[in-house]
N, C-alpha and C positions, 0 to 999 in steps of 0.2 A: 573935740579938737582933732582926735585921730581920724575920725570919719571925714572931716573937712580936708585934712592933709591927703587922705586917701583919694577923695574925689578930685582934688586938685592935681594929684599925680596922674590919675586916670585920664583927665581932660588933656593934660600935656602930652602924655605918651600915646594915646589912642590914634591921633592923626599921623604921628610918625610911624607907628607900627603898621597902619593900614597902607601908607605910601610905600614903605619898604617892602611889604608883602606884595603889593600890586606890581612894583617894578621887578621883583623877583619872579612873579608869575609871567610878566611880559617877556623878560629876558629868557626864561626857561622855555616858554612857548615858542618864541622865535627861533631859539637854538635847536629845538626839537622838530620844528616844522619849517622847512626851507621855503615853502610856498607862500607863507605869510598870509595876510588877510585879503590879498587881491583875488580877483575872480578869474580863474584859468579856463573856464568852460568853453570859451570861444577859440582856444588854441588848437590848431590842426595837428594831427599826429598820424603815425603809421604803426608804431609799437608803443608799449607802455613806458619805455625809457624816454620817449619824447615828451612826456607829461611831467608836471611838477610832483613833488612828494604828496602822497595820499590820493593820487589820481591815476586813472588807467585810461587807455585808449579804447574808445567805442569801436567795435569791429566793423560796423556798417557805416556810421556817420563819419568815422575818422576824426572825431573830436574828443578832447579830453573830458572825462567825467569823473565825479568823485567815486572812489573805491567803495565796495560794499562795507557794511559795518564790521563784519568778521572776515579774516582774523584782525585783531586789534594790533596796531603798531605802537611803539613806545610812547609817542606824543599823545596818542589817543588813550592810553592807559593812564598817563598823568592827568589828562583832561577829564577822564571819567571820575577819578578820585576827587578832583577839584569840583566837579559838578555836584557830586554827592554832598560835599561840605557846604558849598555856596547855596545850592537849592534848599538844603535843610535849614540853613540860617535865615534865608530870605522868607521862606514859607512859615517858619516859626513866628515871624513877626507879622504875617498876613500880607506880605508885599507881592509875592509872585516871583520877583527877581529877574524878569526878562531883560532889564537894562544891563545887568552884569553878566548874565548867562550868554547873551548873544556874542560879546567879544570873546568869551572862552571858546565857544564853538568855532569862531573864525580862526583863532590863534592855534589852538591845540588840535582841532579836527580838520582844519583846512577848508571849511565850507565857505562859500561866498556870503556876502552880507545878506542878500535876500533869502538864501537857503537857511542861514543861521536864525533869522527871524522866524521862519516857518517852524524850524525845529525847536525853538524856544517855547512855542506853544505847548509842545509835548511836555517839556520840563515843568512849565508853570502849572499846567493842568494836573500832572501827576503829583507834584509837590503839594499843591494846595488841597488836592483831594486827600492825600495822606495826612496832612496836618488837620484837616477837618475831621476825619474819622478818628484821629488820635485825641484831639482836644475838643472839637465841636460837639462830639457825641457824649461828652462828660458833663458832670454837674459841678456847680460851685460848692466846695466843701463847707463854706460858711453859711450858705443860704439853702442848699439842697435843690436849687433851681438850675436850669440849663444855662450854659455860659453864652450861647449864641443869642443875640437879640434879633429874632426872626422878623419882628415888626419893622425894624430898621433895615434889615437886609432886603426884605420884599419891597420896601419903599424905594431903596436906592437902585435895585437891580434894573427895573425898566428904564430908568434914566441913564444908567451906565451903558446899557445896550443901545439906547437911542443915540447917545453921544458917540459911541463907537462907530455906528453906521455913518454918522456925519463926518467923524474924524478921519475915517478911511478915505473919503472923497477929498477932504482938505489935504491929506497927505500926498495925494497924487498931483496936486496943483502947486503947493508951496515949495520953495527951494529948501533943501535939507538944512542949510545953515540957520534959517529962520526957525525951523522946528526945534533945532538943538538949543538955540538961545532961549526960547520960551521954556523948554524943558529944564534947562540948567537953572534958570531963574526960579522956577517953581520948586525945584528940589532944594535949593538953598533956603528958601523961605520955610519949607516944611521941616528941613533939618534943624533950623533954629527953633521952631515950635516944639519939636519932639525933644530936643535937648533940654529946653526949659521945663517941659512936662516931666521928663525923667528925673531931673534934679529935684523938682518939687515933690514928686512921689517918694524919692529916696529919703528926703529930709523928713517927710511925714512918717515913713517907716521907722526911721531912727527915733522920732519923738514917741511913737507908739511903743517901741521897745523900752525906752526909758520909763515911760509911764507904767508899763507892765512890771518892770523891775521894782519900781517904787511901791506898787500895790502888793507885790509879793512880800516885800519887806515889812510893810505896815499891816498886812493881813486884812486889807479892805476886801469887801465882797465885790467881785467883778460882775457888772451888769451886762447881760448879753446885748449885742449890737442891735438885734431886731427882736421885737416881740412876735408872738405867733399870730397876732391879729392885726398887725400893721400900726398905723399912726392915729387911729381914731380915738377920741376920748370917750370911752364907754366902760361900763362895768365889766371887770374881768370874768364875772360869772356868766355874762350873756353869751360869751364866745364870739367867734368871728361871724360876719355876715355870710349867709349861704352863698351869695354871688361871689364874694371874695374867696371863699373856700374853693369854689369851682375854678376861679382864675389861678389860685395858687397851685392847685392840682394840675391844671393844664400847663403851667410853667415848668413842671417837672418832666414833661415829655420832651426828650432831647431830639426827637425827629417828628415834628408835627406835620403830617402829610397834608392836612387841610391848608396850612399856610404855604406849603411848598408847591401845591398843585398849580396855581396860576403862573408861577415862575417857570415850571416845567413845560406847561403848555405854550408859554411865550417863547421859550427857547426852541421848541419844535416848530412853531410857526415861522420864526425868523430863519431857521435853517431851511425849511421848506420853500419859503419865498426866495431865498438866495439861490437855491438849486433851480427853481423855475426860471428866474430871470437870467441866471448864468453870469459869466464874466468874460473878459476878452480872451483869457487863456483857457477858460472852461465854458465853451459856448452852451447856450440853452438848448435843451432837447425839445423844447416846445416852440422853436422857431422865433424866439424873441430876440430882436436885434440889440446888440450891446450899445448902450447909451441912446437907444431909441425911446419913443414916447412911452411904450408899455414898460420898458425897463425902469424909467424914472417913476412911473406911476406905481409900480410894485415897491420901489424903495420908499416912496412917500407913504404908501399904505403901511409898511413895516414900522416906520417912524410914528405914524398916527396910532397904531395899535399899542406901541410901547407907551405913548403918552396917555392913552385911555386906561391902560392897566395901572399906570402910576396914579392917575386921577382917582380911580376907585380905591386903590390901596391907601392913599393919603387920607381919605375920608374915614376908612375903616380904622386906621392907626390912631387918628385924632379921637375918634369915638372910644376906642379901647383905652387910651391913656387918660381920658377924662373920667372914665368909669373907675380906673385904678386910683386916681387922685381922690375921687369922691369916697371910695370905700376904704381909703387909708392903706393902699398897697405898700408893703415894705421895700421900697427901691433900694438896691444895693450900691448904687453909685450916684453921682451928681447929674447924670444924664436924664433929661426929660424931653419927650416928643410932644411939643405943642405946636400951634400954628406958626409961631415965629421960628422955632427950631427946625420944623419941617421945611420951611422956605429956604433957610440957609443950607441945610444938609442936602436938599434937592438940587440947589444950584451947584454945589461942589461935586455932587455925584455926576451931574451932567458934564461938568468941566473935566472930571476924572475920565469919563467915558470918551470925550473928545480927544483928550491927550493920549488915551490908550490907543485910539485909532490913528492919531496923527504920528505919534512917536513909538508906538508898539511897546509901551512900558507896563501895561496892565494897570487896571484901576486901583489895585491894592497899594501902589506906591503913594497915591494921594489919599485914598479913603482911610487907611489905617491911621496915619498921623492925625487926620481931621477928627476921627472918632475919639481919639485920645484927647484932642483939644476941647471937644464938647463934653468931656467928663466921663466917658465910658472907661471902665476898668481895663487895664492892659490885656488880660487874658480874654475878656469879652470882645474887645476891639479887634484883637488878632483873629479870633475864631469867626467873628462876624465878617471881617474883611475876607478871610479865606473862603467863606461860603460864596460870596459874590464873585471872587476870582475863579472859583470852580466853574460857575456858569459861563462867564465871559470867555475864559480860556477854552472851554469845551466847544463853544461855537466857532472860535477861531481855528481850533484844531480840526474840527469836523470839516469845515470848508477847505482847509489846506489838504486834507486827505482826499476829499471828493475832487478837488482840482488837480490831483496828481502831483502836488508839490513835495510830498514826503512819502517814503516807502514804508511798508509794513514792518520790515526789520528795524528801521530807524525808530518807529513808534514804540515797538516792544522794548528795545534796548534803553532808549532815553527815558521812557516811562518807568522802567524798573529802577534806573539810577535815581530819578527824582523821588519815587516812592520810598526807596531805601534811605536816601538822605533825609527826607522829611521825618520818617519814623525814628531814625537814630537820633537826629539832632533835637527834634521836638520832645522826644522822650527824655533826653538828657536835660534840656532846659526846664521841662516840667518837674523833673526830679529836683533840680536846683531851686526852683520856685517853692516847692513844697518843703524842702529841707531847710532853707534859710528864711522862708516866709517873706519873700521879697518879689513883688510883681515887677519891680523896677528892672530886674534881670532881663525881662522880655524887651523893655524899652531900650536898654543899652545895647542889646543885640540889634534892635531896629536901627539905632543910630549908626552902628558899625556898617550894616549892610547899605543903608542909604548913602553914607559918606563914601564908601568904596564904589558904589554905583556911579556917584557923581564924578569921581576921579576917572573911572573907566570911560565914561561917556565923553568927558573932555578930551582925554588922550586919544581914544579911538576915532573920535570925530575930527580932531586936528589932523591925524594921519590921513583920513579919507579925503579931507578938503585938499590936502597937498597932492594926493594921488589922482583924485577925480574932481578937479575944480569946477568943470562944466556942470556935472550932475548936482553938485552941492550949492552952487551959486545962482542957478537959473530957475525960473518958473517953468512949470510943465502944464500940459493939458490934462484935465480931469479924465478924459476919455483916451489918453495915450496908453 
């Protein structure tokens, strides 16, 4: 009864607390930064005082540009502290957090919308990398096996990358309002699913605690969750099948280079092709015309390679899981990768990639809740999602650096902030999970970040539509 009342109170208070916190953040940010979220880069100037706050006058172009990272001003100090907290919370749930970090960069640091998106790649990459090293390279204390589902990650990654390549092109054509509406609808659906999953897991945890107390009182012998040899009906004296023993030993390897090699090669190939074909702001050094025949041919080649890698990976994953089922592998959760599951997960991975390219949200916002929906344990879902976000955000960040969209001092500062936030917050959450034996803590953190992101997106998008109606309500050319 007490748990039910507690959960009811949390559900009632959480939205109010998040809304109050968000408005406090917005008011504080606006009060600290007179420039607001508008783009002042086209303003002409003669001296620094002609420019808005956090901007200086370029001595040659006589145009306002953003100040160097150092020395930090008061609003940037507040923003840095907020980035540490938000990036840590977002990456602890395997989300990335680009949707909520971008408005923070606009409000507290005075960056333009486009610059904030580019800088968010640094924060997402650093945070997801820190969370992966902290949790992804650990073992499940109950099973002794790695927490990252590498089969699933390597299955989803090619489709995430393929979707991102397509989504970026769609982003250039669709009006911003259409992108925002799709994104908000998707987040609302995912938020509902995660909330339902969190409540279900919380109730199961309570039931397990009550059962444990009852066993302790009655003195019953507690049977381990998993036997050493899996689920096969066989004589205990025979021992596990040699092939199963090999699989179980391999599952203890927290960093399987063999499984990661195709993904690493795919990332290098995509970055290489992107550099070769160039962009409008970063022309090709090989004389390839932007939006010309060769340009589109290289893009199609990159998409085809992603699909080919996915096709090979899907066959390998099915074969691996069929062998595990046959040998009685002791699965630690409800998740199974069969032909039907692979089809559904693959479809959502592609959609997540498209949305990442269209709206710049990062695939983790969609993948992490979906992995939970399909039965993956919270810690495994978070770590697996973080691994995929590491790859996708690294590609985005590399292209931004090569294109000259971010400076090295910005990369160093924001990378350090995100790493620090990820290590501090993830360590604290892992401590809470181990102390209270509740995986649901990760889910409730996930709910808070998703809900706050939703509120930030709605408010910031509404402001932008009022300020720049033409940009947000009109279609554009893909090659513009």
